[in-house]
Structures are given as structure tokens and as C-alpha cells.
N, CA, C and O atoms as CSV, one atom per row, in Angstrom:
chain,resi,resn,atom,element,x,y,z
A,1,MET,N,N,83.578,118.993,103.553
A,1,MET,CA,C,82.889,117.750,103.819
A,1,MET,C,C,82.357,117.201,102.489
A,1,MET,O,O,81.710,117.916,101.723
A,2,LEU,N,N,82.637,115.939,102.238
A,2,LEU,CA,C,82.187,115.297,101.005
A,2,LEU,C,C,80.710,114.925,101.069
A,2,LEU,O,O,80.132,114.779,102.146
A,3,THR,N,N,80.121,114.777,99.892
A,3,THR,CA,C,78.747,114.297,99.761
A,3,THR,C,C,78.745,113.129,98.780
A,3,THR,O,O,79.755,112.857,98.132
A,4,ASN,N,N,77.621,112.447,98.674
A,4,ASN,CA,C,77.501,111.376,97.676
A,4,ASN,C,C,77.729,111.918,96.271
A,4,ASN,O,O,78.335,111.245,95.437
A,5,ASP,N,N,77.247,113.131,96.003
A,5,ASP,CA,C,77.451,113.732,94.678
A,5,ASP,C,C,78.939,113.887,94.366
A,5,ASP,O,O,79.361,113.678,93.229
A,6,ASP,N,N,79.732,114.254,95.372
A,6,ASP,CA,C,81.187,114.358,95.176
A,6,ASP,C,C,81.784,113.000,94.827
A,6,ASP,O,O,82.635,112.896,93.943
A,7,LEU,N,N,81.333,111.963,95.524
A,7,LEU,CA,C,81.856,110.623,95.253
A,7,LEU,C,C,81.414,110.128,93.878
A,7,LEU,O,O,82.177,109.452,93.188
A,8,ILE,N,N,80.210,110.454,93.487
A,8,ILE,CA,C,79.726,110.067,92.157
A,8,ILE,C,C,80.577,110.729,91.078
A,8,ILE,O,O,80.853,110.108,90.052
A,9,LYS,N,N,80.994,111.966,91.285
A,9,LYS,CA,C,81.892,112.641,90.338
A,9,LYS,C,C,83.237,111.937,90.237
A,9,LYS,O,O,83.909,112.027,89.210
A,10,LEU,N,N,83.638,111.232,91.301
A,10,LEU,CA,C,84.901,110.478,91.308
A,10,LEU,C,C,84.743,109.076,90.714
A,10,LEU,O,O,85.730,108.357,90.561
A,11,GLY,N,N,83.507,108.680,90.377
A,11,GLY,CA,C,83.286,107.380,89.757
A,11,GLY,C,C,82.472,106.396,90.573
A,11,GLY,O,O,82.227,105.280,90.116
A,12,PHE,N,N,82.048,106.777,91.763
A,12,PHE,CA,C,81.173,105.918,92.557
A,12,PHE,C,C,79.804,105.852,91.886
A,12,PHE,O,O,79.421,106.753,91.139
A,13,LYS,N,N,79.079,104.781,92.161
A,13,LYS,CA,C,77.736,104.580,91.601
A,13,LYS,C,C,76.745,104.380,92.744
A,13,LYS,O,O,77.050,103.696,93.720
A,14,PRO,N,N,75.551,104.979,92.624
A,14,PRO,CA,C,74.514,104.722,93.630
A,14,PRO,C,C,74.060,103.262,93.566
A,14,PRO,O,O,74.043,102.658,92.493
A,15,ILE,N,N,73.702,102.713,94.694
A,15,ILE,CA,C,73.128,101.368,94.733
A,15,ILE,C,C,71.694,101.481,94.217
A,15,ILE,O,O,70.989,102.421,94.586
A,16,PRO,N,N,71.243,100.546,93.371
A,16,PRO,CA,C,69.928,100.693,92.734
A,16,PRO,C,C,68.735,100.470,93.669
A,16,PRO,O,O,67.590,100.613,93.241
A,17,HIS,N,N,68.977,100.130,94.910
A,17,HIS,CA,C,67.881,99.916,95.851
A,17,HIS,C,C,68.136,100.738,97.117
A,17,HIS,O,O,69.260,101.178,97.361
A,18,PHE,N,N,67.109,100.939,97.904
A,18,PHE,CA,C,67.216,101.723,99.132
A,18,PHE,C,C,68.122,101.038,100.147
A,18,PHE,O,O,68.030,99.829,100.360
A,19,THR,N,N,69.000,101.822,100.770
A,19,THR,CA,C,69.753,101.362,101.936
A,19,THR,C,C,69.666,102.453,102.999
A,19,THR,O,O,69.574,103.636,102.673
A,20,ILE,N,N,69.696,102.066,104.232
A,20,ILE,CA,C,69.620,103.031,105.325
A,20,ILE,C,C,70.794,103.996,105.256
A,20,ILE,O,O,70.650,105.174,105.581
A,21,GLY,N,N,71.962,103.502,104.834
A,21,GLY,CA,C,73.159,104.336,104.779
A,21,GLY,C,C,73.290,105.167,103.527
A,21,GLY,O,O,74.285,105.874,103.363
A,22,ASN,N,N,72.299,105.102,102.622
A,22,ASN,CA,C,72.379,105.851,101.367
A,22,ASN,C,C,73.741,105.598,100.699
A,22,ASN,O,O,74.456,106.539,100.355
A,23,SER,N,N,74.082,104.332,100.523
A,23,SER,CA,C,75.406,103.913,100.076
A,23,SER,C,C,75.661,104.128,98.596
A,23,SER,O,O,74.752,104.090,97.766
A,24,VAL,N,N,76.938,104.354,98.295
A,24,VAL,CA,C,77.434,104.388,96.922
A,24,VAL,C,C,78.633,103.447,96.864
A,24,VAL,O,O,79.303,103.231,97.873
A,25,THR,N,N,78.906,102.883,95.680
A,25,THR,CA,C,80.000,101.929,95.553
A,25,THR,C,C,80.923,102.295,94.403
A,25,THR,O,O,80.540,102.988,93.460
A,26,TYR,N,N,82.154,101.805,94.512
A,26,TYR,CA,C,83.164,102.009,93.478
A,26,TYR,C,C,83.788,100.653,93.177
A,26,TYR,O,O,84.336,100.010,94.073
A,27,ASP,N,N,83.711,100.216,91.931
A,27,ASP,CA,C,84.223,98.903,91.529
A,27,ASP,C,C,85.746,98.925,91.448
A,27,ASP,O,O,86.326,99.705,90.692
A,28,LEU,N,N,86.385,98.066,92.232
A,28,LEU,CA,C,87.844,97.947,92.233
A,28,LEU,C,C,88.326,96.804,91.343
A,28,LEU,O,O,89.530,96.634,91.145
A,29,GLY,N,N,87.388,96.018,90.806
A,29,GLY,CA,C,87.744,94.863,89.991
A,29,GLY,C,C,87.962,93.620,90.840
A,29,GLY,O,O,88.076,93.694,92.063
A,30,ARG,N,N,88.019,92.461,90.156
A,30,ARG,CA,C,88.267,91.167,90.803
A,30,ARG,C,C,87.329,90.901,91.986
A,30,ARG,O,O,87.738,90.346,93.006
A,31,GLY,N,N,86.062,91.307,91.831
A,31,GLY,CA,C,85.065,91.022,92.859
A,31,GLY,C,C,85.187,91.882,94.104
A,31,GLY,O,O,84.674,91.514,95.160
A,32,ARG,N,N,85.864,93.028,93.996
A,32,ARG,CA,C,86.037,93.910,95.152
A,32,ARG,C,C,85.452,95.286,94.835
A,32,ARG,O,O,85.458,95.723,93.684
A,33,HIS,N,N,84.952,95.956,95.859
A,33,HIS,CA,C,84.466,97.318,95.674
A,33,HIS,C,C,84.581,98.107,96.975
A,33,HIS,O,O,84.621,97.538,98.066
A,34,LEU,N,N,84.631,99.425,96.833
A,34,LEU,CA,C,84.535,100.307,97.982
A,34,LEU,C,C,83.071,100.628,98.186
A,34,LEU,O,O,82.333,100.808,97.217
A,35,SER,N,N,82.649,100.699,99.413
A,35,SER,CA,C,81.280,101.078,99.742
A,35,SER,C,C,81.351,102.226,100.739
A,35,SER,O,O,81.977,102.103,101.791
A,36,ALA,N,N,80.707,103.341,100.407
A,36,ALA,CA,C,80.674,104.497,101.301
A,36,ALA,C,C,79.232,104.746,101.699
A,36,ALA,O,O,78.340,104.769,100.851
A,37,GLY,N,N,79.008,104.930,102.989
A,37,GLY,CA,C,77.655,105.153,103.469
A,37,GLY,C,C,77.576,106.315,104.441
A,37,GLY,O,O,78.542,106.630,105.136
A,38,ASN,N,N,76.422,106.942,104.478
A,38,ASN,CA,C,76.169,108.070,105.370
A,38,ASN,C,C,77.203,109.178,105.203
A,38,ASN,O,O,77.598,109.822,106.175
A,39,VAL,N,N,77.637,109.394,103.963
A,39,VAL,CA,C,78.680,110.377,103.671
A,39,VAL,C,C,78.208,111.772,104.084
A,39,VAL,O,O,77.082,112.178,103.797
A,40,GLY,N,N,79.102,112.492,104.767
A,40,GLY,CA,C,78.791,113.851,105.203
A,40,GLY,C,C,78.040,113.924,106.511
A,40,GLY,O,O,77.572,114.994,106.898
A,41,THR,N,N,77.917,112.791,107.204
A,41,THR,CA,C,77.235,112.765,108.504
A,41,THR,C,C,78.166,112.149,109.547
A,41,THR,O,O,79.174,111.542,109.186
A,42,PRO,N,N,77.850,112.295,110.826
A,42,PRO,CA,C,78.652,111.647,111.867
A,42,PRO,C,C,78.505,110.119,111.924
A,42,PRO,O,O,78.995,109.494,112.865
A,43,ASN,N,N,77.845,109.516,110.943
A,43,ASN,CA,C,77.758,108.056,110.830
A,43,ASN,C,C,78.552,107.541,109.632
A,43,ASN,O,O,78.446,106.367,109.276
A,44,GLU,N,N,79.337,108.404,109.016
A,44,GLU,CA,C,80.065,108.106,107.783
A,44,GLU,C,C,81.023,106.914,107.951
A,44,GLU,O,O,81.751,106.817,108.939
A,45,MET,N,N,80.999,106.015,106.962
A,45,MET,CA,C,81.887,104.853,106.951
A,45,MET,C,C,82.274,104.508,105.521
A,45,MET,O,O,81.504,104.732,104.587
A,46,VAL,N,N,83.479,103.959,105.356
A,46,VAL,CA,C,83.936,103.453,104.064
A,46,VAL,C,C,84.478,102.046,104.300
A,46,VAL,O,O,85.278,101.817,105.207
A,47,PHE,N,N,84.027,101.111,103.468
A,47,PHE,CA,C,84.447,99.715,103.574
A,47,PHE,C,C,85.038,99.253,102.252
A,47,PHE,O,O,84.692,99.778,101.194
A,48,ILE,N,N,85.932,98.268,102.312
A,48,ILE,CA,C,86.289,97.503,101.129
A,48,ILE,C,C,85.571,96.168,101.286
A,48,ILE,O,O,85.629,95.534,102.340
A,49,CYS,N,N,84.901,95.758,100.230
A,49,CYS,CA,C,84.079,94.553,100.270
A,49,CYS,C,C,84.518,93.591,99.174
A,49,CYS,O,O,84.945,94.010,98.098
A,50,ALA,N,N,84.411,92.321,99.453
A,50,ALA,CA,C,84.636,91.281,98.444
A,50,ALA,C,C,83.332,90.524,98.271
A,50,ALA,O,O,82.625,90.251,99.242
A,51,THR,N,N,83.017,90.184,97.013
A,51,THR,CA,C,81.763,89.483,96.738
A,51,THR,C,C,82.040,88.082,96.212
A,51,THR,O,O,83.106,87.790,95.670
A,52,ASP,N,N,81.051,87.239,96.391
A,52,ASP,CA,C,81.091,85.878,95.875
A,52,ASP,C,C,81.073,85.952,94.345
A,52,ASP,O,O,80.267,86.684,93.770
A,53,TYR,N,N,81.950,85.204,93.689
A,53,TYR,CA,C,82.022,85.246,92.226
A,53,TYR,C,C,80.752,84.726,91.554
A,53,TYR,O,O,80.430,85.135,90.438
A,54,LYS,N,N,80.036,83.835,92.222
A,54,LYS,CA,C,78.805,83.287,91.646
A,54,LYS,C,C,77.593,84.172,91.910
A,54,LYS,O,O,76.647,84.184,91.123
A,55,ASP,N,N,77.618,84.908,93.010
A,55,ASP,CA,C,76.481,85.759,93.389
A,55,ASP,C,C,77.020,87.109,93.847
A,55,ASP,O,O,77.419,87.261,95.002
A,56,LYS,N,N,77.034,88.084,92.953
A,56,LYS,CA,C,77.611,89.405,93.234
A,56,LYS,C,C,76.871,90.161,94.330
A,56,LYS,O,O,77.392,91.152,94.842
A,57,THR,N,N,75.673,89.723,94.703
A,57,THR,CA,C,74.951,90.390,95.781
A,57,THR,C,C,75.367,89.855,97.153
A,57,THR,O,O,74.957,90.405,98.175
A,58,ASN,N,N,76.170,88.796,97.190
A,58,ASN,CA,C,76.605,88.179,98.432
A,58,ASN,C,C,77.999,88.693,98.802
A,58,ASN,O,O,78.984,88.331,98.159
A,59,ILE,N,N,78.082,89.534,99.831
A,59,ILE,CA,C,79.378,90.042,100.301
A,59,ILE,C,C,79.997,88.988,101.201
A,59,ILE,O,O,79.392,88.565,102.186
A,60,THR,N,N,81.225,88.562,100.851
A,60,THR,CA,C,81.890,87.500,101.603
A,60,THR,C,C,82.911,88.041,102.605
A,60,THR,O,O,83.171,87.397,103.621
A,61,ASP,N,N,83.485,89.195,102.340
A,61,ASP,CA,C,84.456,89.810,103.241
A,61,ASP,C,C,84.211,91.313,103.290
A,61,ASP,O,O,83.789,91.920,102.306
A,62,LEU,N,N,84.481,91.902,104.450
A,62,LEU,CA,C,84.221,93.317,104.647
A,62,LEU,C,C,85.252,93.859,105.633
A,62,LEU,O,O,85.426,93.310,106.721
A,63,VAL,N,N,85.938,94.945,105.248
A,63,VAL,CA,C,86.911,95.580,106.129
A,63,VAL,C,C,86.597,97.064,106.187
A,63,VAL,O,O,86.478,97.718,105.150
A,64,CYS,N,N,86.462,97.598,107.390
A,64,CYS,CA,C,86.207,99.022,107.559
A,64,CYS,C,C,87.515,99.785,107.349
A,64,CYS,O,O,88.504,99.540,108.040
A,65,LEU,N,N,87.509,100.713,106.389
A,65,LEU,CA,C,88.685,101.538,106.111
A,65,LEU,C,C,88.595,102.898,106.776
A,65,LEU,O,O,89.614,103.509,107.098
A,66,HIS,N,N,87.380,103.367,106.980
A,66,HIS,CA,C,87.186,104.695,107.561
A,66,HIS,C,C,85.902,104.701,108.366
A,66,HIS,O,O,84.866,104.221,107.905
A,67,ASN,N,N,85.973,105.248,109.572
A,67,ASN,CA,C,84.818,105.346,110.458
A,67,ASN,C,C,84.861,106.727,111.095
A,67,ASN,O,O,85.852,107.085,111.731
A,68,TYR,N,N,83.809,107.494,110.935
A,68,TYR,CA,C,83.764,108.864,111.464
A,68,TYR,C,C,84.145,108.916,112.942
A,68,TYR,O,O,84.856,109.830,113.359
A,69,ASP,N,N,83.687,107.958,113.736
A,69,ASP,CA,C,83.945,107.980,115.176
A,69,ASP,C,C,85.442,108.012,115.499
A,69,ASP,O,O,85.843,108.603,116.501
A,70,TYR,N,N,86.255,107.393,114.674
A,70,TYR,CA,C,87.696,107.342,114.900
A,70,TYR,C,C,88.472,108.298,114.000
A,70,TYR,O,O,89.525,108.806,114.386
A,71,ASP,N,N,87.951,108.541,112.804
A,71,ASP,CA,C,88.727,109.232,111.774
A,71,ASP,C,C,88.181,110.601,111.379
A,71,ASP,O,O,88.828,111.312,110.610
A,72,GLY,N,N,87.013,110.991,111.879
A,72,GLY,CA,C,86.407,112.247,111.457
A,72,GLY,C,C,85.815,112.109,110.060
A,72,GLY,O,O,85.571,110.999,109.588
A,73,TYR,N,N,85.587,113.237,109.407
A,73,TYR,CA,C,85.020,113.214,108.063
A,73,TYR,C,C,86.049,112.729,107.049
A,73,TYR,O,O,87.240,113.011,107.175
A,74,ILE,N,N,85.580,112.002,106.051
A,74,ILE,CA,C,86.438,111.507,104.973
A,74,ILE,C,C,86.817,112.679,104.066
A,74,ILE,O,O,86.045,113.624,103.901
A,75,THR,N,N,88.005,112.605,103.485
A,75,THR,CA,C,88.441,113.635,102.545
A,75,THR,C,C,88.579,113.027,101.153
A,75,THR,O,O,88.710,111.812,101.006
A,76,GLU,N,N,88.548,113.874,100.147
A,76,GLU,CA,C,88.728,113.406,98.780
A,76,GLU,C,C,90.098,112.756,98.614
A,76,GLU,O,O,90.226,111.757,97.906
A,77,GLU,N,N,91.111,113.306,99.252
A,77,GLU,CA,C,92.463,112.745,99.155
A,77,GLU,C,C,92.503,111.319,99.692
A,77,GLU,O,O,93.132,110.445,99.096
A,78,LYS,N,N,91.833,111.083,100.816
A,78,LYS,CA,C,91.815,109.744,101.411
A,78,LYS,C,C,91.053,108.771,100.504
A,78,LYS,O,O,91.487,107.634,100.313
A,79,ILE,N,N,89.932,109.207,99.951
A,79,ILE,CA,C,89.165,108.353,99.035
A,79,ILE,C,C,90.033,107.964,97.842
A,79,ILE,O,O,90.035,106.805,97.426
A,80,LYS,N,N,90.759,108.916,97.298
A,80,LYS,CA,C,91.606,108.636,96.131
A,80,LYS,C,C,92.702,107.626,96.447
A,80,LYS,O,O,93.099,106.857,95.572
A,81,ILE,N,N,93.194,107.616,97.673
A,81,ILE,CA,C,94.177,106.607,98.086
A,81,ILE,C,C,93.552,105.218,98.044
A,81,ILE,O,O,94.187,104.267,97.588
A,82,TYR,N,N,92.322,105.093,98.510
A,82,TYR,CA,C,91.625,103.807,98.511
A,82,TYR,C,C,91.308,103.317,97.108
A,82,TYR,O,O,91.247,102.111,96.865
A,83,MET,N,N,91.106,104.245,96.190
A,83,MET,CA,C,90.729,103.896,94.833
A,83,MET,C,C,91.939,103.326,94.100
A,83,MET,O,O,91.836,102.964,92.927
């Protein structure tokens, strides 16, 4: 089972403010990033997000790539595919 520390070793960065999901992000470039939250718990989710070019804090599009309820725990191999 992965943890946030495992994702940080892969290049993810903690969000500088508190989130309920204890999220970490990975910059994909061109205003896109992966967001992983609640890693290692039965609430685990991974999203690909797109941000507004003028305001990087404004997420304009969001697609769920992984949800524990349907997919079980995320694996390092699956994360690397998304990266």
C-alpha cells in the first residue's frame, strides 16, 4: 500500500495548505497535474486536473483516474503510467 511519502519520492509535492484529503500533486506541464488524496486509505483517489492559465489555483477540469471504491488501492506501477 502506497503512502504520501512514497509518492513524494516519485516527485509529488505536498500542497502548502491543509486539505481534508491530505493531497499531494505532480506537475504534468501545460497547466495539468495529478492530484492524489487520502493515499493508503479506503477513500483514496487520483485525479488529473487542469488549471486556468491566469489563476493556477482555479481548477477548470477534473477527471477521476483512480477511486478506491472501484479500483482498490493504487499501486506504484499504476501511478507511473499516469505520470
